[in-house]
N, C-alpha and C positions, 0 to 999 in steps of 0.2 A: 181305272185308266191303265193302259199298257205302259210299263216302264221300259225305257231303253237305256242300257248302259253303253259306255263309250270306251273303246279299246285303243290305246296308243302304247308305244314303247316307253319304258321309264327313262329318265335322264335325258330328255330331248336336248339337242344342241341349240345354241342361241338362235341360229337361223330358222329353227322350227317353232319359235315362240308363237307366231300367228296360228299354227295348227294346235298348239297346246291351248291357246285361247279359244279356238273353235271347239275343241274337246270339252273344255269346261263349260262353255256356253250351251252346247248340245246336252250335256249331262244335266245341267240345271233345268233347261226347258223341257226335257223329256223325263224329268223326275228320276234320273238314274245316277250311277256313280262311275268314276273312272276306274277301269281295270287295265291290266298291262299284258302285253305279249312280249316274247323275248327280243333282245336286241341283236343276238347272234344268229347267223344262218345255221340251220341244222346240217349235220353230216348226212351221208346217204341213208344210213339205217334209220336215223331219227326222222328224216324227211319221208321215207317210205312208211314209217309208223304213223306219221301225221296224215297220210293220205286215206286212212280208213274212214268210212262214212261217218258223218256227224249224226248222232241220234237226234231225232226230232223232239224238241222240248215240249213240255206240257204246261209250264207256267206261263202266265200272261206277261211275258217280258221278251225284249229283243236286244240285240247287240249291234251297235254301229262301230265298225272297225275302220280307223283312219290309217290307211296304208301309204307310207311315204312313196313307195314305188311298187311295181307289179311283183317283184320278187319277195316282197314282204308277206305275200300270202303264205309262203312256206314257214315264216316265223309265226304268223297268226295260228296256223294249224297245230303248232306245238303247245299253244297256251291252253291251260285248263278252262279259261273263259270261253274258248271256242266250243268246248264240249259240255259246257254247263247246260242247264235245262232251259235254253232259250227257244222260244217259239219260232224266231227267225233271226237271221244274221245278214246285215248289210255291210258290204265292203265298199270303201270310197278311196280310190287311188288318187293321191294328190299329184305326184309327178307322173302323170299318165303319158307324157310325151316319150318316156322311155318304153321301147317295145323290146322286151327281153326275150331273146330266142330260147333261153333256158327255162322259161316259164311255160308250162303246158296248160291247155284249156281245162283238163280234168282237175287241176289243182284248185280250181274255183268251185268244185263240187261242195255243196253245203252252204254256199253263199246264195241267199235267196234273191238279192238285188245287188248288182254290181254298178257302181257309180264312178264317173270319171270327172276330172277337173276341167277337161277340154273336149270340145265337140270334135276336133280333128281326129282323135283316135277311136271314135265311136265304131266305125266300120271294122277296124282292126280287132278290137276286143269282142265285137259281135261274132266275127268269124272265128276267133280263137276259142270262145266259150260256147258257140252254137246257140246263143240266145240274145235277146235285146239287152242293151245296157243303157243307163241313164247318164246323159252328159249334163253336168252342172257348170260351175265356173268359179274362179277365184272370188272370194268375198272378204268381208271384214265385219267386225262387231261395230257397225256404224252407230247403232242406237246407244250401245253401252259405252263405247270408248271414243267415238268420233266427236267432232266439234265443228262449229261454224265461227269460231273465235275471230273477231275482226281485227284484233291487235296482233300483228305479225311483224316483230322486229327483225326477223331473219329474212333476207331476200332470197337466198339460195342455200339449201341444205344438201349435204352429201351423205348418203347412207349406202352401204353395201358395195358389191363388185362394180368396177368401172373399167372402161378401156384405158390403155396405158396413159394416154394424154391427160386423163382426168384422175389418175390414181394418186397423185401427190397433193394432199390437202394444203400444204404450205404454198405451193406454186399457185394453186387455184385461188387461195385466199388473197395472195398478193395481187393477182390480176383483177380479182373482184374489187379490191380496194381502189385500184387505179380507175376503175369504172364507176366508183361510187356505190358499190354494192356491199351489203353485209353478208358474210359467208360463214357457215358453221359446218363442222365435220360431225361425224357420228357421235351420238351421246354415249357415255360410258355404259358398257355392258354389265348386266347384273346376273349373278348365277341363277337366280330364280326366273324361269321363263316368263311368268306372268308379270313380274316386276320389270323385266326387260321389255316386254311388249308395251306396258304402260309408259315406260320411259321414251320409247320410240314414238308412240302415238302422241305424247306430249310435245316432242320435238317437231313432229309434223304440224301440230296445231299452232306452232309459233312461226311457221315458215310460209312464205308466199309460193315458192317453187322448190321442188325436190329434183335433183339431177339423177336421172335413171335412164339407162340406155338399153337397147335390145341386147339380149345375151349373145347375139352373133357378132357384136363389136368387142366382146370380152375375151381375154386370154385364160379365163378361169377354167381349169380342167373339169370341173363338175357341171358345166353347162352343156346343153346339147349343141352340136356343131352345125346342124342343118335346119332344125326347127326353131322358130322364135316364139316367145310367149311372154305375157305379163306375169307378174308374181305378186306376192303380198305387198311389195313396195308400192305398186300402183294402187291397189285397192285400199290399203291402210292409209296412204297419204291422202287420197281423194276423200276417204271417210272423214279425215281431219281437215278438209277444206283446202288442202294444198294441191296445186297443179304440178304436173310432171314435165320436166324439160329434158330433152335428149333426142338421140336418134331412136325412133320408136319402133316397137315390134309390130309393124303394120300387117304382117302376114298372119297374125294371131286372130282368130275369129272373135275372141272376147274383146280385143282392142277395137276391131272394126264394128262390131254389132252392139256392144254394151256401153262403151265409153261415149262421151258426148263432146260437142264442140266446146273448147275452153278447158277440157280436162287435161290436155297436153299442149306443150309448146314443142313443135317438131323441128329438129335440127336436120339439115340436109347432108351434113358430114361431121366427122369428128375433127374439130379444130378448136382448141381451148380458147384462144383469144376471140375468134370469130363467134363461137358459141356463147361466150360470156357477154359479148356485145348484144347478141339477140336477147339474152336474159335482161340486160340493162334496159333495153327498149321496152320489153314486156312489163318490167316492174314500173316503169314510168306511167304506163297506162292502167296498172293494177288498181282495183278498188275492192273494198271489203265485200261487195256483192259477189265477186268471183268466189270467195271462200264459202259464202252462204249457198251459192248455186251448186258448187261441188258437193257440199254436204247433203243438200236436199236430193240431188241426183243419186248420190251414193246410197242414201236411204232407200230410194226406189229400186235401184238396180243391183247394188252390190252387197246389201246386208245379208249375212249368212242365214238369217232367219227365213229368207225366201227359199233357199235350197233345202234347209231342214224341213220346211213344210212340204216340199215336193217328195222328199223321202218318206215322210210320215203318211202322206196321202197314198203313195204306192204300196205301203204296208198296211193300209186301212187302220191307222192309229189315230185316236182322238188326242188333241194337243191343246188343252185349254190355256196353259201358261203361254205357249208359243202364239196362239191365236190372239191373246190379249196384247202381246207386244207387237204383233203385225198390225193390229188395229190402231195401236199408238203410232206406228210408222205411217199408216194411211192418213191419220189425222194431221200429222206433221207435214205431209207432202201433198195433201189434196190441193189441186189447183196449180201445182208446179208444172212447168213445161217438161214434156218427155219426148 
């Protein structure tokens, strides 16, 4: 069996815990190990040194490099792992919505398959590199970390960036109490990314709704100002049976094409009291079947294993462990509405 190692930077920030989770999942299912590439961007001389051709490996092994953004290709090229004796290298750009003018197509030389997290940038990267790229989507470890738990004492959970009106948990909690809702803020962060991911997934699994808005409603400087997109908050929450309430990123193809009716509660504007009233009405009608349905649909549409299988097929790699877990997903979801 062909082994596939997985490359990520060391010391990932708390916000990248879902990608650390993906890396560990992929390494386990592909029989590989986690390797690292540098966290710092190289200077001009090092960058030029990294552009020399990658020797074609002879061992029956590949490398899957999870690139946080397109410019991480320069970091990857500095890593010993990139020049190890791999038969093939796959690059997967997570924040593919960034189109970095400083990244040139030739920098992706030695990458045998380039993957993106979004369909929207497919044409851009195809033109940049002069070859086809594979568009995947945000996912979650639905089978391993998700849940359809029917017992959900939290009506509304807040995690992550918010527009200004929603940014004060104390104010949100007070209005929620006025409307008879139980409200919870972000669970404590853990320094270990996997512990952090499990803690967040556990919080999602105890909530009926998660408040999450389009990045275009946020003042966060790290978000794109013209493109909108779902993130792991959407996929991880749905994996745990929790629906999403907020002004939704309706221009994102994953939102339009992959999510399902009931996955989200759409707000028409940002207005804390008005929004909270909409949640109160939705909670009144909520049943545990909503959590079960979200979890089943997430298994079918959002589990990372589906994307990993597409990568393996493109590289002609047999994946018995992955196939076994995909068969388990099929058994769990057979007969569910799609």
